[in-house]
C-alpha positions in Angstrom: 118.0 273.7 25.4 116.9 275.6 22.4 113.8 278.0 23.0 110.4 276.6 22.9 111.7 273.3 24.1 109.6 271.6 26.9 110.4 268.1 27.6 107.0 266.7 27.4 108.0 267.4 23.6 111.1 265.4 24.0 108.7 262.1 25.8 106.9 262.7 22.6 109.5 262.8 20.4 111.4 259.5 21.9 108.0 257.8 22.2 107.1 258.4 18.4 110.4 257.3 17.7 110.4 254.1 19.2 107.0 253.5 18.3 107.2 254.5 14.7 103.4 255.6 14.9 101.2 258.3 16.5 99.2 255.7 17.4 101.5 253.7 19.6 102.8 256.4 21.1 99.5 257.8 22.1 98.9 254.6 23.3 102.3 254.4 25.4 101.7 258.2 26.6 97.8 258.5 27.2 97.5 261.1 24.8 95.2 262.3 21.7 97.1 261.7 18.1 96.8 265.5 17.8 98.1 266.5 20.8 101.2 264.1 19.9 101.5 265.8 16.1 101.4 269.4 17.3 104.3 268.3 19.8 106.0 267.0 17.4 106.1 269.9 14.8 106.5 272.4 17.8 110.0 270.5 18.7 110.6 270.5 14.9 109.8 274.1 15.0 112.3 274.8 18.1 115.1 272.7 16.7 114.6 274.3 13.0 115.3 270.8 11.7 113.1 268.0 10.4 112.8 265.2 12.9 110.6 262.4 10.8 109.5 261.8 7.6 105.7 261.0 7.1 105.0 258.0 5.9 101.7 255.9 5.2 102.9 253.2 7.2 104.5 255.7 10.0 106.5 257.9 11.0 110.8 257.1 10.1 113.7 259.2 11.7 115.3 261.9 10.1 119.6 261.5 9.9 118.9 264.4 12.2 116.4 263.1 14.4 118.1 259.8 14.7 121.4 262.1 16.2 119.3 263.5 18.9 118.4 260.4 20.1 121.3 259.3 22.1 120.6 263.5 24.0 117.0 262.9 24.5 117.3 259.7 26.2 120.0 261.6 28.4 117.2 263.7 29.6 114.8 260.7 30.0 117.3 259.0 31.9 118.5 262.4 34.0 114.4 262.6 34.7 114.1 259.2 36.1 116.7 259.8 38.2 115.0 262.8 39.6 111.2 260.9 39.9 113.2 258.0 41.4 115.8 260.3 44.0 112.4 262.3 45.5 111.0 258.8 47.1 112.5 256.6 50.2 114.4 254.2 48.3 114.4 251.5 51.8 110.6 251.9 52.0 110.8 250.4 48.3 109.4 246.3 48.3 108.1 244.1 45.8 109.2 241.1 43.4 110.5 242.4 40.3 110.8 240.0 37.2 113.5 240.3 34.8 114.5 238.8 31.8 117.5 238.8 30.1 120.1 236.9 28.2 122.7 234.5 30.6 125.7 235.7 29.8 124.5 239.7 30.2 122.9 238.2 33.6 125.9 236.3 35.0 128.7 238.7 33.7 127.2 242.2 33.8 123.9 242.1 36.2 125.2 239.6 38.9 128.6 241.1 39.8 126.6 244.2 40.4 123.7 243.2 42.0 125.0 243.9 45.8 125.3 247.2 45.1 121.7 247.2 44.2 120.5 244.9 47.0 122.1 247.6 49.2 120.3 250.3 48.2 116.7 248.3 47.5 116.6 246.0 50.0 113.1 245.2 49.8 113.2 244.7 46.1 113.5 241.0 45.3 114.6 240.6 42.0 114.0 237.5 39.6 116.2 236.4 37.4 115.1 234.8 33.8 117.4 233.4 31.9 115.5 231.2 29.4 114.6 234.2 27.4 113.7 232.5 24.3 110.0 231.2 25.7 109.9 234.9 27.3 106.8 236.9 26.2 106.6 240.6 27.9 103.1 240.6 25.9 101.8 237.6 27.4 103.2 239.0 31.2 106.0 236.6 31.5 107.7 238.9 33.0 108.1 242.7 34.0 111.2 243.9 32.2 113.9 242.8 29.8 117.1 243.4 28.9 117.1 242.3 25.1 119.2 242.3 21.9 116.2 241.7 20.0 113.7 244.5 19.3 110.0 243.9 19.8 107.8 244.3 17.2 104.5 243.4 19.3 102.9 244.3 22.5 102.0 247.3 24.6 105.6 247.9 25.9 108.2 250.9 26.4 111.6 249.8 25.2 114.8 252.3 25.0 118.1 251.5 23.4 121.1 251.2 25.9 124.1 250.1 24.2 125.8 247.7 21.4 127.1 244.2 22.3 130.2 243.8 20.1 131.1 240.3 18.2 134.5 239.2 16.8 135.9 235.6 15.8 137.5 233.7 18.6 139.7 230.9 18.9 142.0 229.5 21.6 145.6 230.7 21.9 146.6 227.2 20.6 144.4 227.0 18.1 144.9 231.0 16.4 149.1 229.7 16.7 148.0 226.4 14.6 146.2 228.3 12.0 147.9 231.4 11.9 151.0 229.7 8.9 148.2 228.2 6.9 145.0 231.2 6.9 144.7 234.2 5.1 143.0 237.1 6.5 139.2 236.0 6.1 140.2 232.6 4.8 137.6 230.4 7.1 137.3 227.4 4.3 139.3 224.9 6.7 138.3 226.1 10.3 136.6 224.0 12.3 133.2 226.4 13.4 131.4 226.3 17.2 128.0 227.7 16.2 124.3 227.4 17.5 122.1 224.5 16.9 118.6 224.7 14.5 116.6 226.5 17.3 119.2 229.7 17.2 119.8 229.4 13.1 117.8 232.8 13.6 120.7 234.7 15.3 123.4 237.2 13.2 126.0 235.1 14.7 124.2 231.9 13.5 123.8 233.1 10.2 127.5 234.5 9.8 129.0 231.4 10.5 126.5 229.8 8.1 127.7 232.0 5.5 131.5 231.7 6.3 130.7 227.2 6.5 129.1 227.1 2.5 127.4 223.7 3.1 129.9 222.3 4.9 129.2 220.5 8.6 130.3 222.8 11.8 132.9 220.9 14.6 130.0 221.5 17.1 126.9 223.0 17.7 125.6 224.2 21.3 122.3 225.7 22.5 124.0 228.2 24.8 127.0 231.0 24.9 128.6 229.8 28.1 129.6 226.4 26.2 130.8 228.1 22.8 132.9 229.8 25.0 134.3 226.8 26.8 134.4 224.9 23.8 136.6 227.6 21.9 139.2 227.6 24.9 139.7 224.2 24.8 140.4 224.1 21.4 137.6 222.9 19.1 137.5 225.0 16.7 136.5 228.8 15.9 133.2 230.5 17.7 131.8 234.2 17.1 131.2 235.1 20.7 130.8 238.4 22.7 134.2 240.4 23.0 133.9 241.5 26.6 133.2 237.4 27.7 135.7 236.2 25.2 138.8 238.5 25.8 138.1 238.1 29.3 138.6 234.4 28.9 142.1 235.0 27.0 140.7 234.3 23.9 142.1 235.3 20.6 140.8 237.7 18.6 140.9 236.3 14.5 138.1 239.3 13.7 136.8 241.8 15.3 134.4 243.2 12.8 132.2 240.9 11.5 129.1 242.9 11.4 127.3 240.6 13.6 126.9 243.5 16.5 123.7 243.8 18.3 122.1 246.4 20.0 120.9 245.9 23.9 117.7 247.4 24.4 115.8 247.7 27.6 111.6 246.5 27.5 109.5 247.5 29.9 105.9 246.6 30.0 103.9 250.1 29.3 101.6 249.8 32.4 104.3 249.4 34.4 106.8 252.5 33.7 105.2 254.3 36.4 105.8 251.5 39.2 108.2 252.7 41.1 110.0 249.4 42.2 110.1 248.9 38.3 111.9 252.1 37.9 114.3 251.2 40.5 115.4 248.3 38.6 115.1 250.3 35.2 117.1 252.9 36.1 119.9 250.3 37.9 119.8 248.5 34.5 119.9 251.7 32.1 123.1 252.9 34.4 125.2 250.1 34.5 125.0 249.1 30.9 126.3 252.9 30.3 129.0 252.4 32.9 129.8 249.4 30.8 129.1 250.9 27.4 133.1 250.6 25.8 133.6 247.4 27.5 130.4 246.1 25.8 131.5 246.9 22.9 134.2 245.9 22.9 
């Protein structure tokens, strides 16, 4: 760690990077804007690097600053683990409401919950998977694991990893189309995609571009039904790599440009709650240990 770098400066750096403004970071850390500005300058002087571009609209990370995010978050995770480790985990109790996507809940979180419950038997976790109706700003949940970065609300967020997507089909469908399609040619493919209420999703927008005005073979409102439809040979679908590969589907294209970051989002006024930190640390470690699997 460079001379002159202190932990408080790292917290400041992450808060400014996540909020994009000194005012947002000041609200999270309960500090004055002048204090935050001095800490950023002190950190830049210690590293001898410009970390932010100061713009009228806010603070934007430089290339050097962006390159430090992962290391700073590792320090943050270590500090959280240290602070949570000094408390008696068996005494933590209460209900924690976690919002997340159904695919992350069923394939990632639920299989690991027995270990969490063994460590924190007093914490009751309430999983909410209908995240389209969940708003942390309205306090519908205490924290969330999601792929869309919140643009408003008094929340603290941390990027944990990436969820990789590709184009998949059943082995029988893939074998049937192989002789009749060139790479990147989907003009006659049957597509399984999202309905109108999910048209904003990157996967849905990619399929819409490939269809070029054609109608899809099937639209659904859940990833589970798209996975089942692809397994049944109804067509091709944009699916997370880790789900599709575990379902023995065939990857037709592995990099279609719709990978999504995974964010841990917490109501800022709950970040000091021991039970919230316990769940947050559990999620951060879970994503980190499955990083390659999720990225695909």
